[in-house]
Structures are given as structure tokens and as C-alpha cells.
KOLNU-597482 format. One record per residue: residue number from 1; residue in one letter; x, z, y of N, C-alpha, C, O, CB in turn. Coordinates in steps of 0.2 Angstrom, whole numbers. Glycine has a CB too. Example, Ala and Ser with C-alpha at 12.3 -4.5 7.8 and 13.67 -1.06 7.14 Angstrom:
2
1 A 66 39 -28 62 39 -22 66 39 -16 71 42 -17 57 45 -22 $
2 S 64 35 -11 68 36 -5 64 39 0 67 40 6 70 29 -3 $
//
This chain:
242
1 X 4 2 -4 0 0 -1 5 1 7 9 5 9 -6 4 -2 $
2 X 3 -5 11 6 -4 17 8 2 20 4 7 18 3 -6 22 $
3 X 13 4 25 12 13 26 9 11 33 8 16 36 21 18 25 $
4 X 7 7 35 4 8 42 -3 9 39 -5 15 40 4 2 48 $
5 X -6 7 36 -13 8 34 -11 14 30 -13 19 32 -18 2 30 $
6 X -8 15 26 -7 24 25 -8 26 29 -13 30 30 -2 28 23 $
7 X -5 26 34 -5 32 40 -13 33 43 -16 38 44 0 28 48 $
8 X -17 25 45 -20 28 48 -26 26 45 -31 24 48 -20 27 54 $
9 X -26 28 36 -31 29 32 -31 37 31 -35 41 29 -29 25 25 $
10 X -26 38 34 -22 49 32 -26 50 41 -27 56 42 -3 51 32 $
11 X -28 47 45 -31 49 51 -38 49 50 -41 54 51 -30 43 57 $
12 X -39 43 48 -47 42 45 -50 46 41 -56 45 40 -48 37 43 $
13 X -48 49 39 -52 52 33 -50 59 35 -46 61 39 -48 50 24 $
14 X -56 65 31 -56 73 33 -50 74 27 -47 71 22 -65 78 32 $
15 X -50 78 29 -45 83 26 -42 82 19 -36 82 17 -47 89 25 $
16 X -49 83 17 -49 81 9 -46 74 8 -44 75 2 -57 80 7 $
17 X -44 70 10 -40 62 7 -34 65 5 -31 63 -1 -38 54 14 $
18 X -30 72 10 -22 72 11 -23 79 5 -18 81 3 -18 74 20 $
19 X -28 81 4 -26 87 -1 -27 82 -7 -22 83 -11 -32 96 -1 $
20 X -31 79 -8 -29 74 -16 -25 73 -18 -21 75 -23 -31 69 -16 $
21 X -23 67 -11 -18 62 -11 -9 69 -11 -3 67 -12 -20 56 -2 $
22 X -11 74 -10 -7 78 -11 -6 79 -18 -3 76 -22 -8 84 -8 $
23 X -10 83 -21 -12 85 -28 -9 78 -34 -7 79 -39 -21 86 -28 $
24 X -10 74 -31 -12 69 -37 -5 68 -38 -3 67 -44 -15 63 -35 $
25 X 0 68 -30 7 67 -29 12 73 -34 17 72 -36 9 67 -21 $
26 X 8 79 -33 14 81 -35 12 82 -42 16 84 -46 18 88 -31 $
27 X 7 82 -46 9 80 -54 10 76 -55 9 75 -61 5 81 -59 $
28 X 12 70 -52 14 61 -54 23 65 -55 26 64 -60 12 52 -46 $
29 X 26 68 -48 33 68 -49 34 73 -48 39 74 -45 36 65 -45 $
30 X 31 80 -49 34 86 -49 33 89 -53 38 92 -55 34 89 -45 $
31 X 26 91 -55 24 94 -60 18 93 -64 13 97 -63 24 99 -58 $
32 X 16 89 -69 12 88 -73 5 94 -73 -1 92 -72 16 87 -80 $
33 X 8 100 -74 -1 104 -74 -3 103 -67 -8 108 -66 -2 114 -76 $
34 X -2 100 -63 -5 101 -55 -11 95 -57 -15 95 -53 1 98 -48 $
35 X -11 93 -62 -19 90 -66 -23 96 -65 -28 94 -62 -19 87 -74 $
36 X -22 103 -67 -25 106 -68 -29 110 -62 -34 112 -62 -23 109 -73 $
37 X -24 109 -57 -25 111 -50 -32 110 -47 -35 105 -47 -20 108 -45 $
38 X -34 114 -44 -39 113 -39 -40 114 -33 -35 117 -30 -44 116 -41 $
39 X -44 113 -30 -44 109 -24 -48 119 -20 -52 122 -23 -51 99 -24 $
40 X -45 122 -15 -49 128 -10 -45 128 -7 -40 124 -6 -51 135 -12 $
41 X -48 136 -2 -47 134 4 -41 143 5 -42 149 2 -55 131 9 $
42 X -38 141 10 -31 147 11 -25 150 3 -25 156 2 -36 155 13 $
43 X -22 145 -1 -20 140 2 -27 133 -1 -32 134 -4 -11 139 -1 $
44 X -24 126 0 -28 122 0 -27 119 -8 -30 114 -8 -28 117 6 $
45 X -25 121 -12 -25 120 -17 -19 127 -22 -14 129 -21 -24 114 -18 $
46 X -25 128 -27 -23 133 -34 -21 130 -40 -24 125 -41 -28 137 -37 $
47 X -16 132 -44 -13 129 -50 -10 137 -53 -5 140 -52 -8 122 -48 $
48 X -18 138 -57 -16 145 -63 -18 140 -71 -22 136 -73 -26 155 -63 $
49 X -10 142 -73 -7 137 -79 -4 142 -83 1 145 -80 -1 130 -78 $
50 X -5 144 -89 1 146 -95 3 155 -91 8 158 -94 10 139 -95 $
51 X 0 157 -87 0 162 -82 3 164 -79 5 170 -77 0 166 -84 $
52 X 5 158 -76 9 155 -68 5 153 -66 1 150 -69 14 149 -66 $
53 X 3 156 -57 2 155 -52 5 148 -46 11 146 -46 2 161 -51 $
54 X 0 145 -42 5 140 -36 1 137 -32 -3 133 -33 10 132 -40 $
55 X 2 142 -25 -4 140 -23 0 135 -18 6 137 -17 -10 147 -20 $
56 X -1 129 -14 0 125 -10 -7 124 -5 -13 122 -5 2 119 -14 $
57 X -2 127 2 -5 121 11 -3 116 10 2 115 6 -2 121 19 $
58 X -8 110 14 -8 105 15 -10 105 22 -15 108 24 -11 101 10 $
59 X -2 101 25 -5 100 33 -1 92 35 1 88 31 -1 108 38 $
60 X -2 91 39 1 81 42 2 83 47 -1 87 50 -5 72 43 $
61 X 10 79 49 12 78 56 8 74 61 6 68 58 18 76 56 $
62 X 6 74 66 0 69 68 7 66 72 11 71 73 -9 73 72 $
63 X 9 61 75 12 61 79 10 61 86 4 61 86 15 57 77 $
64 X 13 62 92 11 64 98 8 61 102 3 62 106 15 67 100 $
65 X 13 54 101 10 49 104 2 45 100 -1 40 102 15 44 104 $
66 X 0 49 96 -7 48 92 -12 50 97 -17 47 99 -8 53 84 $
67 X -10 59 97 -14 63 102 -15 61 110 -18 64 114 -12 70 102 $
68 X -11 55 113 -13 51 118 -17 47 116 -23 45 119 -9 49 120 $
69 X -14 43 112 -19 37 111 -28 40 110 -32 37 114 -16 34 102 $
70 X -28 46 105 -36 48 105 -40 49 111 -46 47 112 -36 53 101 $
71 X -34 52 117 -37 54 124 -39 48 126 -44 49 129 -33 58 129 $
72 X -36 42 126 -37 36 129 -42 33 128 -46 32 133 -34 32 127 $
73 X -45 30 119 -49 30 116 -56 33 118 -61 30 116 -48 31 110 $
74 X -56 40 121 -63 40 119 -64 40 127 -69 41 129 -65 47 114 $
75 X -58 39 134 -60 37 140 -63 29 140 -68 27 142 -54 39 145 $
76 X -58 26 136 -60 20 137 -69 18 132 -73 13 134 -52 17 133 $
77 X -70 23 127 -77 22 126 -83 24 131 -88 21 132 -77 24 120 $
78 X -81 30 133 -84 33 139 -87 26 143 -93 24 143 -78 36 142 $
79 X -80 22 148 -81 16 152 -85 10 146 -85 4 149 -73 14 155 $
80 X -86 10 140 -86 3 138 -82 -2 140 -83 -8 142 -91 1 139 $
81 X -76 0 139 -72 -9 142 -73 -12 135 -74 -9 130 -61 -9 146 $
82 X -71 -19 137 -69 -25 131 -62 -23 132 -60 -19 136 -70 -35 132 $
83 X -59 -27 125 -50 -25 125 -48 -27 127 -43 -24 129 -46 -27 121 $
84 X -49 -35 130 -46 -38 136 -46 -32 141 -40 -30 141 -49 -44 140 $
85 X -51 -27 145 -47 -23 150 -43 -16 147 -39 -13 150 -52 -20 157 $
86 X -46 -16 141 -42 -9 139 -35 -11 138 -31 -7 141 -44 -6 132 $
87 X -32 -18 133 -23 -19 137 -22 -18 143 -17 -16 144 -20 -26 138 $
88 X -27 -19 147 -22 -19 155 -21 -10 159 -19 -9 164 -28 -24 161 $
89 X -23 -5 152 -24 2 153 -20 5 149 -18 11 150 -29 5 153 $
90 X -16 0 143 -12 4 138 -6 8 140 -1 4 140 -10 -1 135 $
91 X -3 15 141 0 18 141 7 17 140 8 20 135 -2 20 139 $
92 X 13 14 143 20 11 142 22 14 133 23 9 130 26 15 148 $
93 X 22 17 130 23 21 124 17 17 118 18 17 112 21 32 126 $
94 X 12 14 121 8 12 115 9 5 115 7 2 110 0 15 117 $
95 X 11 1 122 11 -4 123 14 -9 115 18 -6 111 15 -5 128 $
96 X 11 -15 114 11 -18 108 13 -14 101 17 -15 96 17 -23 110 $
97 X 8 -9 101 6 -1 97 2 -2 92 3 -1 86 2 5 101 $
98 X -6 -5 96 -9 -5 94 -17 -10 96 -18 -13 101 -8 1 95 $
99 X -21 -10 89 -24 -15 88 -33 -14 86 -35 -10 90 -19 -17 82 $
100 X -35 -16 84 -42 -15 82 -44 -18 74 -44 -23 72 -45 -19 87 $
101 X -46 -10 72 -46 -12 64 -54 -16 62 -58 -17 66 -44 -5 60 $
102 X -55 -17 56 -61 -20 53 -69 -16 56 -74 -18 57 -60 -18 43 $
103 X -65 -8 58 -72 -6 60 -74 -4 66 -79 -1 68 -73 -1 58 $
104 X -68 -9 68 -69 -12 77 -67 -5 81 -68 -6 87 -79 -15 79 $
105 X -64 3 78 -59 5 78 -52 2 82 -49 -3 80 -59 6 73 $
106 X -49 6 89 -43 5 90 -39 8 87 -39 15 88 -41 5 94 $
107 X -34 6 84 -30 10 79 -19 8 80 -16 3 82 -35 7 69 $
108 X -18 11 78 -11 8 79 -8 3 74 -9 5 69 -8 12 79 $
109 X -5 -2 75 -2 -7 70 4 -5 68 6 -7 62 -1 -14 73 $
110 X 8 0 72 17 0 69 16 11 70 12 13 74 26 -5 77 $
111 X 20 13 65 22 21 65 24 21 74 28 17 77 30 22 59 $
112 X 22 25 77 22 29 81 27 32 83 30 31 88 19 31 81 $
113 X 29 36 78 36 40 77 41 37 80 44 40 85 38 41 69 $
114 X 43 31 78 48 29 80 50 28 88 56 28 89 48 23 76 $
115 X 46 27 95 47 30 99 47 37 101 49 40 106 46 27 103 $
116 X 44 40 97 46 49 101 55 51 99 58 49 94 39 57 96 $
117 X 59 54 103 64 58 104 65 62 98 60 64 95 64 62 109 $
118 X 72 62 95 71 66 90 72 75 92 70 78 87 77 64 84 $
119 X 75 78 98 73 83 100 66 85 99 64 90 96 75 83 105 $
120 X 61 80 103 53 83 104 52 81 95 50 86 92 46 76 111 $
121 X 54 75 91 51 78 82 54 84 80 50 88 76 53 73 75 $
122 X 57 86 82 63 92 78 57 99 79 54 102 74 73 94 84 $
123 X 56 98 88 51 106 91 44 103 88 40 108 86 52 107 101 $
124 X 42 96 88 33 97 84 37 98 74 32 98 70 27 85 85 $
125 X 41 98 73 39 100 66 42 107 64 40 110 58 42 95 61 $
126 X 45 110 68 50 119 70 41 122 71 39 127 68 57 121 82 $
127 X 36 117 76 31 122 79 24 119 72 18 121 71 28 119 90 $
128 X 26 115 70 19 117 63 22 120 58 17 122 55 15 111 58 $
129 X 28 122 56 30 125 52 27 132 53 24 135 48 35 124 52 $
130 X 29 133 61 28 141 59 21 142 62 20 148 63 33 146 61 $
131 X 18 139 63 10 138 63 6 140 54 1 143 51 8 127 67 $
132 X 10 137 51 7 139 43 11 145 41 8 149 38 8 132 37 $
133 X 17 146 41 21 154 39 16 158 42 14 162 39 29 156 43 $
134 X 14 157 48 10 164 52 3 165 46 0 170 46 6 161 64 $
135 X 1 159 42 -5 157 41 -3 163 33 -6 167 30 -7 147 41 $
136 X 1 160 31 4 161 24 7 170 23 10 173 19 12 155 23 $
137 X 6 173 29 4 180 30 -2 184 27 -2 189 24 4 182 36 $
138 X -6 179 29 -12 181 29 -18 176 21 -24 175 20 -16 179 39 $
139 X -14 175 19 -15 172 13 -16 175 6 -14 181 6 -9 168 12 $
140 X -20 172 2 -17 176 -5 -9 174 -8 -5 169 -8 -24 175 -12 $
141 X -8 179 -11 0 176 -12 0 174 -19 -5 176 -23 6 183 -12 $
142 X 3 169 -23 3 165 -29 9 167 -34 13 171 -31 4 157 -27 $
143 X 12 167 -39 19 167 -42 24 163 -37 30 165 -36 19 163 -48 $
144 X 20 158 -36 24 151 -29 19 150 -24 13 148 -25 26 142 -31 $
145 X 22 150 -18 19 147 -12 23 142 -8 29 143 -6 17 152 -8 $
146 X 19 138 -8 19 131 -8 17 130 0 12 132 3 15 128 -13 $
147 X 23 124 3 19 121 10 21 111 7 26 107 5 26 127 22 $
148 X 15 110 9 17 101 6 14 98 15 9 99 18 9 97 -6 $
149 X 20 95 16 20 91 25 18 85 25 24 82 25 27 92 29 $
150 X 14 81 26 15 76 26 17 72 31 12 71 35 12 76 24 $
151 X 24 67 33 28 65 38 28 58 38 33 57 34 34 68 37 $
152 X 27 54 39 27 49 37 30 47 42 35 43 41 21 48 35 $
153 X 27 48 50 30 44 58 36 47 59 37 47 65 26 46 65 $
154 X 41 49 54 46 56 56 50 48 61 50 42 60 52 62 46 $
155 X 54 52 66 59 46 69 65 45 64 69 49 62 63 47 77 $
156 X 65 39 63 69 36 56 77 39 57 80 39 52 69 27 56 $
157 X 79 41 62 85 44 63 85 51 59 91 54 58 85 45 69 $
158 X 79 54 57 79 62 56 81 61 48 79 56 45 70 67 57 $
159 X 85 65 46 85 64 36 84 72 33 84 77 36 95 60 33 $
160 X 83 72 29 83 78 25 85 84 28 83 89 29 86 77 20 $
161 X 92 81 30 96 88 32 94 91 39 93 97 40 103 86 32 $
162 X 93 85 42 91 87 50 85 90 50 83 94 54 92 81 57 $
163 X 80 87 45 72 92 44 73 99 43 72 103 47 67 89 36 $
164 X 76 100 37 79 106 36 79 110 42 75 114 44 86 104 32 $
165 X 86 108 46 89 112 52 84 115 56 83 120 58 93 108 56 $
166 X 80 107 56 73 110 60 68 117 58 66 121 61 69 105 58 $
167 X 68 115 52 63 119 49 66 128 52 63 132 55 64 117 40 $
168 X 72 129 50 76 132 49 78 138 54 78 145 54 79 128 46 $
169 X 80 134 61 82 134 67 80 132 72 84 130 76 86 133 67 $
170 X 72 132 75 68 129 78 63 133 77 60 134 82 67 123 76 $
171 X 62 135 72 57 140 71 59 148 72 64 150 73 54 139 65 $
172 X 54 151 71 55 158 72 55 163 65 53 169 64 48 160 78 $
173 X 58 158 60 58 160 52 59 166 53 56 170 49 63 157 47 $
174 X 61 168 55 65 177 55 61 181 54 62 186 50 68 179 62 $
175 X 57 180 59 52 183 61 46 184 56 41 187 59 51 181 65 $
176 X 46 183 51 39 181 44 41 187 40 47 189 41 39 173 39 $
177 X 38 190 35 39 195 29 41 187 24 46 186 20 31 201 26 $
178 X 37 183 26 32 181 18 35 174 19 33 171 24 22 180 19 $
179 X 40 169 14 42 164 17 40 161 11 38 165 6 50 163 20 $
180 X 40 153 12 37 148 6 43 148 2 49 147 3 34 140 8 $
181 X 39 148 -5 47 145 -9 51 139 -11 57 139 -13 48 146 -15 $
182 X 45 134 -11 44 128 -7 40 124 -3 34 125 -3 45 125 -10 $
183 X 45 118 0 42 116 6 42 109 6 47 107 10 45 119 12 $
184 X 38 104 3 35 97 0 36 93 6 33 96 11 26 98 -2 $
185 X 39 88 9 41 84 15 40 78 12 45 75 8 47 84 19 $
186 X 32 73 14 31 64 10 35 63 14 35 68 18 25 59 10 $
187 X 39 57 17 41 52 22 37 46 21 34 44 25 49 50 21 $
188 X 36 43 14 33 38 13 38 36 7 36 35 1 32 34 21 $
189 X 42 35 8 47 32 3 51 35 -1 55 33 -4 51 27 6 $
190 X 50 43 0 55 48 -5 49 54 -2 44 53 2 66 50 -2 $
191 X 51 60 -7 45 64 -6 53 73 -6 56 74 -11 38 64 -15 $
192 X 53 75 -1 60 78 0 56 86 -4 50 87 -3 65 78 11 $
193 X 60 89 -6 60 94 -9 64 101 -7 70 102 -10 61 92 -14 $
194 X 62 104 -4 66 112 -2 64 117 -6 58 119 -5 64 115 6 $
195 X 67 122 -11 67 121 -15 71 130 -15 78 130 -15 68 114 -18 $
196 X 68 136 -14 72 143 -11 74 144 -18 72 142 -24 67 151 -6 $
197 X 80 149 -16 84 149 -23 90 155 -20 96 154 -19 87 140 -26 $
198 X 87 162 -21 94 168 -17 94 166 -11 99 164 -8 103 167 -20 $
199 X 88 167 -7 89 167 0 90 159 3 89 159 9 95 173 2 $
200 X 92 153 0 94 148 3 90 141 1 88 139 -4 101 148 1 $
201 X 89 138 4 83 131 2 89 128 -1 94 128 1 78 125 10 $
202 X 87 123 -7 92 120 -6 86 113 -8 81 114 -10 99 123 -12 $
203 X 90 106 -6 85 100 -5 87 95 -13 92 95 -17 87 95 4 $
204 X 81 93 -13 81 88 -18 76 82 -15 71 83 -12 77 91 -26 $
205 X 78 78 -17 74 70 -14 71 66 -21 74 66 -26 81 63 -10 $
206 X 65 65 -20 62 61 -28 60 54 -21 56 55 -16 52 66 -35 $
207 X 64 49 -23 59 43 -25 53 41 -25 51 40 -31 59 42 -28 $
208 X 48 38 -19 41 36 -21 40 31 -23 45 27 -22 36 35 -16 $
209 X 36 28 -27 36 20 -25 30 16 -23 25 20 -20 40 16 -30 $
210 X 29 12 -23 24 10 -18 16 10 -24 10 12 -23 28 0 -15 $
211 X 20 9 -32 16 10 -37 11 17 -36 5 18 -37 20 11 -44 $
212 X 16 20 -36 16 31 -35 10 31 -30 5 34 -30 26 37 -30 $
213 X 11 26 -26 6 28 -18 -1 26 -20 -6 29 -19 8 22 -12 $
214 X 1 21 -21 -6 15 -24 -12 21 -29 -18 22 -27 -3 7 -31 $
215 X -8 25 -33 -12 27 -39 -13 33 -35 -19 34 -37 -10 27 -46 $
216 X -11 37 -31 -12 42 -27 -17 41 -20 -21 46 -17 -5 43 -26 $
217 X -17 35 -19 -25 33 -14 -29 30 -17 -34 29 -14 -26 28 -9 $
218 X -28 29 -22 -36 27 -26 -38 35 -29 -43 37 -30 -36 20 -36 $
219 X -34 37 -30 -39 45 -34 -39 48 -28 -45 51 -28 -34 52 -40 $
220 X -37 49 -22 -37 52 -16 -43 48 -13 -48 51 -11 -28 52 -12 $
221 X -43 44 -14 -52 40 -10 -57 40 -17 -62 37 -16 -50 28 -6 $
222 X -57 42 -23 -61 41 -29 -63 48 -31 -68 49 -35 -59 37 -34 $
223 X -58 52 -28 -59 59 -33 -65 63 -36 -64 67 -40 -56 65 -31 $
224 X -70 61 -34 -76 63 -35 -79 61 -43 -83 63 -48 -81 60 -30 $
225 X -76 54 -41 -78 49 -47 -72 50 -55 -74 49 -61 -77 41 -44 $
226 X -64 53 -54 -63 53 -58 -59 58 -58 -57 62 -54 -62 49 -60 $
227 X -57 57 -68 -56 61 -70 -47 65 -67 -44 60 -65 -57 59 -77 $
228 X -44 69 -66 -38 70 -64 -32 68 -69 -26 66 -66 -37 77 -64 $
229 X -34 68 -76 -28 66 -82 -28 58 -79 -23 55 -81 -31 67 -92 $
230 X -34 55 -75 -32 49 -78 -26 45 -74 -23 40 -76 -37 46 -79 $
231 X -26 50 -68 -18 46 -64 -13 48 -65 -8 47 -61 -17 46 -57 $
232 X -12 52 -72 -6 51 -76 -5 44 -82 0 42 -84 -6 57 -79 $
233 X -14 43 -83 -13 39 -89 -10 30 -87 -6 26 -89 -22 37 -92 $
234 X -14 32 -79 -11 25 -78 -2 23 -75 1 18 -75 -16 22 -72 $
235 X -1 31 -74 6 31 -74 10 29 -80 12 23 -80 8 38 -72 $
236 X 10 34 -87 13 30 -92 11 25 -93 15 21 -94 13 33 -97 $
237 X 5 22 -94 3 15 -97 8 11 -91 14 11 -92 -6 12 -98 $
238 X 7 10 -87 13 5 -81 20 7 -82 24 3 -81 11 7 -71 $
239 X 22 13 -84 29 13 -87 30 11 -95 36 8 -95 30 21 -87 $
240 X 27 11 -99 26 7 -107 26 0 -104 30 -4 -107 18 10 -112 $
241 X 23 -2 -101 23 -9 -99 31 -13 -97 33 -18 -99 18 -9 -91 $
242 X 33 -8 -93 39 -10 -92 45 -9 -96 51 -11 -94 40 -8 -87 $
//
């Protein structure tokens, strides 16, 4: 699936889409036991299997320029402007970046994060992470507590090392007693996993194929009609064919 389509779909759908996608991706690439996980609240995904529990909070890093776009779209809608009139009012950071989809909505046509400076984006990542740390202090505690962050619109100059540095050094992590055991960051091409061991986070990067993304997308959109086991069967069958 095209990355831009995925990002627009992620924004258009309610949070259940991202939660279902995360659960499917974790089942395919991290732990097959997530086929038994349940969607819930505080946190969003609950897994209880073989006497062990795992809770996963799911969040989305939305580019700050998209927030700007939403404000402009609201104003354009109120004024009932034509597409031609809208084109004359596009702010500089959104020029040559937006279009109209099949539903008639004004949407980004490229990843907006490419235009966000690294320092600004690092602060945005840290702010989002800290807000989830705050919630973790009040959540039900599992044997493992994880955060899954969708971050497909990162500035391309940010890598797994700089992301971890932002999480650890730009947030007030020392102010919290309870920390995440695992932090998953989905960048579209990879799933970065930061695993906490003996007080330190160790990095593991899992490449994600377009095929895997397509399976997760399909499950997320039709979760009410599909058995969770089905996504694993699809993956196994495709691997056998190869």
C-alpha cells in the first residue's frame, strides 16, 4: 500500500483502525500470541496468555503541519471556497503538498514531516511520549507494559538512535516511577523496538514489507468480519509460496 494513502487513511479513520493495525503487526512481526489479544481501554490492547500479561498503549504522531491544514480546511469549508480559491490561500509549508481525494476532502499528497525541522520534531516526539508516560502511572499494570507509536511522518534525518535520544533526553522521564518495558515505533518501512533491560533501552529494528502492511491494513479495516488467526494464515501461505 502506498505510504501516503496509509497516512491519510490513518488520519481519516477513528483510533480503532490504528489499534487493530498495531495488534496485527505485533502478531505478525513480534509475538504470534497477539492473535489472542483483546482491544480494550487503559491501555488499548490487552494480552493474557500462558499466565503472562502484556498491555500496549497505541498512539499516533501527527505532523504539526497537518494540524495547520485542519485549521485551514475548517476555514475554507466555512467560506465555501472553490479549489481554485483554496489554492491561492495555501500557507507556504503546505504548497504543492495537498490535493483532493475521492471523497472530496482536502488531504496531504506527500508526507508533511519532511518539512519539519529535526529539533522541532524531536520535541514533538518527546511531548507525545511524556503524555503517555503520565497516563501509564494510572493504568492497570501488566507483566509487560508497552507503547506503540505510529510515526510514519518523521523527518528522514531522524533514525533509531536519534529517536531514542529524543525519548530519553527531551522528555522528563526521570519524573516518573513507572516506565514502559517496550517502546515500538512504526516508521512504515520498519518497526523499531526499544526493549528495556537492566535500566537501559536496547534497540532492535524489524524491516516491514509492503505485503505485511497490506495484510495489517486489510485486517484493520475489516476486523469485525475477520478472525485474528486469518492474518497469520495469510502470511504463512505467502511465505510457503515463495
